[in-house]
C-alpha positions as CSV (number, residue, x, y, z in Angstrom):
1,M,-23.0,-2.6,14.9
2,S,-23.4,1.1,14.8
3,I,-20.5,3.5,14.1
4,D,-19.7,5.7,17.0
5,F,-21.0,9.2,16.2
6,K,-18.0,11.1,17.4
7,F,-15.7,8.8,15.4
8,K,-17.8,9.1,12.3
9,S,-18.2,12.9,12.5
10,S,-14.4,13.2,13.0
11,L,-14.0,11.7,9.5
12,E,-16.4,14.0,7.7
13,K,-13.4,15.0,5.5
14,V,-11.0,12.4,4.1
15,Y,-8.3,11.7,6.7
16,I,-4.9,11.6,5.0
17,I,-2.0,9.7,6.4
18,A,1.6,10.1,5.3
19,E,3.1,6.6,5.9
20,I,6.7,7.3,6.9
21,G,6.9,3.7,8.1
22,V,10.6,2.8,8.1
23,N,11.6,5.5,5.6
24,H,13.3,7.4,8.4
25,N,16.1,4.9,7.9
26,G,16.7,4.9,11.7
27,Q,17.6,8.6,11.7
28,L,15.8,11.0,14.0
29,D,16.8,14.0,12.0
30,L,15.4,12.5,8.8
31,A,12.2,11.5,10.6
32,K,11.7,15.1,11.8
33,K,12.3,16.5,8.3
34,M,9.7,14.1,6.9
35,I,7.2,15.1,9.5
36,I,7.6,18.8,8.6
37,E,7.3,18.0,4.9
38,A,4.3,15.8,5.4
39,K,2.6,18.6,7.4
40,N,3.4,21.1,4.7
41,A,2.0,18.8,2.1
42,G,-1.3,18.7,3.9
43,A,-1.2,15.3,5.7
44,N,-3.5,14.9,8.8
45,A,-1.1,12.3,10.4
46,V,2.2,10.7,10.0
47,K,2.6,7.0,10.6
48,F,5.6,5.0,11.9
49,Q,6.1,1.4,12.8
50,T,6.7,0.2,16.4
51,Y,8.2,-3.2,16.8
52,I,10.8,-5.3,18.6
53,T,12.7,-7.1,15.9
54,E,13.3,-10.2,18.0
55,K,9.6,-10.6,18.7
56,L,8.5,-9.8,15.1
57,C,10.6,-12.2,13.1
58,N,12.8,-15.3,13.2
59,K,16.3,-14.9,12.0
60,S,15.6,-17.3,9.2
61,T,12.6,-15.3,7.8
62,P,13.2,-14.6,4.1
63,K,12.8,-11.3,2.3
64,V,10.1,-10.7,-0.3
65,A,11.1,-9.7,-3.8
66,Y,11.0,-5.9,-3.5
67,Q,13.1,-6.1,-0.3
68,I,15.7,-8.3,-2.0
69,N,15.9,-5.9,-4.9
70,N,16.7,-3.0,-2.5
71,E,19.5,-4.6,-0.5
72,K,20.6,-8.2,-1.2
73,S,23.4,-8.5,1.4
74,E,21.3,-8.1,4.6
75,S,18.7,-10.6,5.9
76,H,15.1,-9.8,6.7
77,F,16.0,-9.7,10.4
78,E,19.0,-7.4,9.8
79,M,16.9,-5.1,7.7
80,L,14.3,-4.7,10.5
81,K,16.8,-4.4,13.3
82,K,18.6,-1.5,11.4
83,L,15.3,0.3,11.0
84,E,13.9,-0.3,14.5
85,L,13.1,2.8,16.6
86,S,14.0,2.8,20.3
87,K,11.4,3.8,22.9
88,N,13.4,7.0,23.4
89,D,13.1,7.7,19.6
90,H,9.3,7.3,19.9
91,F,9.1,9.9,22.7
92,H,11.1,12.4,20.6
93,I,9.0,11.8,17.5
94,K,5.7,11.9,19.3
95,S,6.7,15.2,21.0
96,F,7.9,16.6,17.7
97,C,4.5,15.8,16.1
98,D,2.6,17.3,19.0
99,D,4.7,20.5,18.7
100,N,4.0,20.7,15.0
101,D,0.3,20.0,15.3
102,I,0.2,16.8,13.3
103,T,-1.1,13.5,14.6
104,F,1.4,10.8,15.5
105,L,0.4,7.3,14.4
106,S,2.3,4.1,14.7
107,T,1.6,0.5,13.8
108,P,2.4,-1.9,16.7
109,Y,3.6,-5.4,15.6
110,D,3.4,-7.1,19.0
111,L,1.6,-6.8,22.3
112,E,4.5,-5.1,24.1
113,S,4.7,-2.4,21.4
114,A,0.9,-1.9,21.5
115,K,1.0,-1.5,25.3
116,F,3.9,1.0,25.0
117,L,2.0,3.1,22.5
118,H,-1.2,3.1,24.6
119,E,0.2,3.3,28.1
120,D,3.4,5.3,27.7
121,L,2.9,7.4,24.6
122,N,-0.9,7.7,25.0
123,V,-1.5,7.7,21.3
124,S,-4.9,9.0,20.2
125,L,-5.5,6.1,17.7
126,F,-4.0,2.9,16.4
127,K,-3.3,1.5,12.9
128,T,-2.7,-2.2,12.4
129,A,-0.9,-3.8,9.5
130,S,-2.5,-6.1,7.0
131,A,-0.2,-8.9,8.0
132,D,-1.5,-8.7,11.6
133,I,-5.2,-9.3,10.8
134,V,-4.4,-12.8,12.0
135,D,-2.7,-11.6,15.2
136,I,-5.8,-12.1,17.3
137,P,-4.3,-11.3,20.7
138,L,-3.0,-8.0,19.3
139,Q,-6.3,-7.1,17.8
140,Y,-8.1,-8.0,21.1
141,Y,-5.8,-5.8,23.1
142,I,-6.2,-2.8,20.8
143,A,-9.9,-3.2,20.7
144,S,-9.9,-3.2,24.6
145,T,-8.2,0.2,24.8
146,Q,-11.4,1.7,23.3
147,K,-9.3,3.9,21.1
148,P,-10.0,4.3,17.4
149,C,-8.1,1.9,15.1
150,F,-7.6,1.8,11.3
151,I,-7.3,-1.9,10.3
152,S,-5.6,-2.7,7.0
153,T,-7.1,-5.7,5.2
154,G,-4.4,-6.6,2.6
155,M,-3.8,-10.4,2.1
156,S,-7.1,-11.2,3.8
157,N,-10.5,-12.7,3.0
158,I,-13.9,-11.8,4.1
159,S,-14.0,-14.4,6.8
160,E,-10.8,-13.1,8.4
161,I,-12.2,-9.5,8.3
162,Q,-15.4,-10.8,9.9
163,T,-13.3,-12.2,12.8
164,I,-11.8,-8.8,13.4
165,Y,-15.2,-7.1,13.2
166,D,-16.5,-9.6,15.8
167,I,-13.5,-8.8,18.1
168,Y,-14.3,-5.1,18.2
169,K,-18.0,-5.8,18.6
170,K,-17.4,-8.0,21.6
171,S,-15.1,-5.3,23.0
172,N,-17.8,-2.7,22.5
173,N,-15.4,-0.6,20.5
174,H,-17.2,1.1,17.7
175,Q,-14.3,3.3,16.7
176,F,-12.7,1.4,14.0
177,A,-12.4,1.4,10.2
178,F,-11.2,-1.1,7.6
179,L,-8.6,0.0,5.1
180,H,-8.8,-1.8,1.7
181,C,-5.2,-2.6,0.7
182,V,-3.2,-4.7,-1.7
183,S,0.0,-5.8,0.0
184,N,2.7,-5.4,-2.7
185,Y,5.1,-2.5,-3.2
186,P,4.1,-1.2,-5.6
187,C,0.9,-3.2,-6.5
188,S,-0.4,-3.5,-10.0
189,L,-3.4,-1.5,-11.2
190,K,-5.2,-4.7,-12.1
191,S,-4.9,-6.0,-8.5
192,L,-6.5,-2.9,-6.9
193,N,-10.1,-4.2,-6.9
194,L,-11.4,-0.9,-5.6
195,K,-15.0,-2.0,-5.7
196,V,-14.2,-3.8,-2.5
197,I,-14.3,-0.5,-0.7
198,S,-18.1,0.0,-1.1
199,S,-18.6,-3.7,-0.5
200,L,-16.9,-3.6,2.9
201,A,-18.8,-0.4,3.9
202,N,-22.1,-2.0,3.0
203,Y,-21.4,-5.4,4.4
204,F,-20.1,-4.3,7.8
205,N,-21.6,-0.8,8.1
206,V,-18.3,0.6,9.0
207,I,-16.1,3.5,7.8
208,V,-13.7,2.3,5.0
209,G,-10.5,3.7,3.7
210,F,-7.7,2.8,1.3
211,S,-4.1,2.1,2.0
212,D,-2.6,2.9,-1.5
213,H,0.4,1.0,-2.6
214,S,0.1,1.9,-6.3
215,Y,2.1,4.5,-8.2
216,G,0.5,7.9,-8.6
217,Y,-2.7,9.1,-7.0
218,E,-5.4,8.0,-9.4
219,A,-6.3,5.0,-7.3
220,S,-6.7,7.1,-4.2
221,L,-9.0,9.5,-6.0
222,A,-11.1,6.6,-7.4
223,S,-11.3,5.1,-3.9
224,I,-12.8,8.4,-2.5
225,A,-15.5,8.3,-5.2
226,L,-16.3,4.8,-4.0
227,G,-16.6,6.0,-0.4
228,A,-13.1,5.9,1.1
229,K,-12.8,8.3,4.1
230,I,-9.2,7.5,5.0
231,I,-6.2,7.5,2.6
232,E,-2.8,6.2,3.6
233,K,0.1,6.7,1.2
234,H,3.8,5.9,1.7
235,F,5.9,9.0,2.0
236,T,9.6,9.8,1.4
237,L,11.8,12.8,1.0
238,D,13.8,11.1,-1.8
239,K,12.9,7.9,-3.8
240,S,16.6,7.2,-4.3
241,L,17.3,6.8,-0.6
242,K,18.4,3.3,0.6
243,G,15.6,1.4,2.3
244,P,12.9,-1.1,1.3
245,D,9.9,1.4,0.8
246,H,11.4,4.6,-0.6
247,K,11.0,3.7,-4.3
248,A,7.3,3.0,-4.0
249,S,6.6,6.1,-1.9
250,A,5.4,9.6,-2.8
251,D,7.8,12.4,-2.4
252,P,6.7,15.8,-0.9
253,K,5.7,17.2,-4.3
254,E,3.7,14.2,-5.2
255,F,2.1,14.0,-1.8
256,H,1.1,17.6,-1.9
257,E,-0.5,17.0,-5.3
258,L,-2.3,14.0,-3.9
259,V,-3.8,16.1,-1.0
260,E,-4.8,18.9,-3.4
261,Q,-6.6,16.4,-5.7
262,I,-8.3,14.7,-2.8
263,R,-9.7,18.0,-1.6
264,K,-10.9,18.8,-5.1
265,V,-12.7,15.4,-5.4
266,E,-14.3,16.0,-1.9
267,T,-15.7,19.3,-3.2
268,M,-16.9,17.6,-6.4
269,L,-18.6,14.7,-4.5
270,G,-20.6,17.1,-2.2
271,D,-23.3,15.2,-0.2
272,P,-25.7,12.4,-1.1
273,Y,-28.8,14.6,-1.2
274,K,-30.2,15.7,-4.5
275,K,-31.1,19.4,-4.5
276,I,-31.1,22.4,-6.8
277,Q,-27.7,24.1,-6.6
278,E,-27.7,27.8,-6.0
279,E,-25.8,28.4,-9.3
280,E,-28.6,26.6,-11.1
281,N,-31.3,29.1,-10.1
282,E,-31.0,31.4,-13.1
283,M,-31.1,28.5,-15.5
284,Y,-34.0,27.1,-13.6
285,K,-36.1,30.2,-14.0
286,V,-35.3,30.6,-17.7
287,S,-35.0,27.1,-19.3
288,R,-37.7,25.2,-17.5
289,K,-41.3,25.6,-18.8
290,S,-44.4,27.1,-17.2
291,L,-48.1,26.9,-18.2
292,H,-49.1,29.5,-20.8
293,L,-52.4,30.2,-22.6
294,K,-52.7,28.9,-26.2
295,S,-55.3,31.5,-27.1
296,N,-57.3,34.5,-25.7
297,I,-59.7,33.8,-22.8
298,K,-62.5,36.1,-21.7
299,M,-63.3,37.1,-18.2
300,N,-65.4,34.4,-16.3
301,Q,-64.5,31.8,-18.9
302,K,-63.6,28.4,-17.5
303,I,-60.1,27.1,-18.3
304,K,-60.0,23.8,-20.2
305,E,-56.9,21.6,-20.3
306,G,-56.6,22.3,-24.1
307,D,-56.2,26.1,-23.3
308,L,-52.8,25.5,-21.7
309,F,-49.4,24.5,-23.0
310,L,-45.8,24.5,-21.6
311,Q,-43.4,27.2,-22.7
312,R,-40.3,29.0,-21.3
313,P,-39.6,30.8,-19.0
314,G,-39.9,28.4,-16.1
315,D,-40.6,30.9,-13.3
316,G,-44.3,30.3,-13.4
317,L,-46.6,27.3,-12.6
318,N,-45.3,24.0,-13.9
319,Y,-47.3,21.1,-15.3
320,N,-48.1,19.6,-11.8
321,F,-50.4,22.6,-11.2
322,L,-52.6,21.9,-14.2
323,K,-55.2,20.1,-12.1
324,Y,-55.6,23.2,-9.9
325,L,-56.3,25.4,-13.0
326,V,-58.6,23.3,-15.1
327,G,-62.3,24.2,-14.5
328,K,-61.5,27.5,-12.8
329,Q,-62.9,30.8,-14.0
330,V,-60.6,33.7,-14.9
331,K,-60.9,37.1,-13.3
332,R,-60.3,39.1,-16.4
333,D,-59.6,38.9,-20.1
334,L,-56.3,37.1,-20.7
335,N,-54.3,37.2,-23.9
336,K,-52.7,34.3,-25.8
337,G,-49.3,33.5,-24.5
338,H,-50.1,34.8,-21.0
339,K,-48.2,33.0,-18.2
340,I,-51.0,31.8,-16.0
341,N,-50.9,32.1,-12.2
342,F,-53.3,31.7,-9.3
343,E,-54.0,35.4,-9.2
344,D,-55.7,35.1,-12.6
345,I,-58.5,32.7,-11.3
346,F,-61.4,32.6,-8.8
């Protein structure tokens, strides 16, 4: 399956997502402050989560370890319900993002939420959670919208990723990317397995990104060197705020540093075409070697291979031109050390 040209060209530069998620703590004012700080830090988009708690989880659903450590008294259901954004909240946040020229993104966790994002908010693209790589109806619906989608692949195997690939192929939607991800907050360095990024890109011929749940920004930078074109990083105003994801998130200063470093790495990576750089030209002319005469040659004498040797500077004829010089007569007397050129021969 070929990648849609417009989608691919829109990701010529690394696309950086500030994952606000549920770090707004259910407060619109806090959400708006985070949007401004993410914009100032250089993010291309801010991402939220759109869900209906009653549809997303059973009341008996347990918490995972990092959620328990954050708040032991409330249940998984209670945690989600407290952080759930209303539809009205979504309209306010989307409008605020539009006014501040930063893309609004949200991850839908059920079909009703996906339809709301598509039909009512008219989002420009989707992002699906790693956990929902097995929510086949949700993936079919998003693929059918023909909108771009970033698909996280944490907790999955290649067969499950293949299933999602086939869904988008059947839907004739070429505007999707897989995000390599390790679903732990934070995840350990030894679990990152970043080589998967280039493996996914080569295997599926799709754009690949990285949803970074590790501390720091080194993993994100390494992922770009391996071909990642999208970076998602959890974002908070204050790591000490209450909520499940704040501690493992980047604050504004850290996120700004991440963006700066990503842009530096992009500059360093350049393009895949080997060429002489403009700043190499002076060195090229001086330190390379050209063909020079070993001894004096008289006018009309034929040049033999043994008459020539390589010497700096390199702004003359290189060794590849030797075959065009041997056997040719010289037009005039030439001295030892002369840098030979085609004007010297008949």
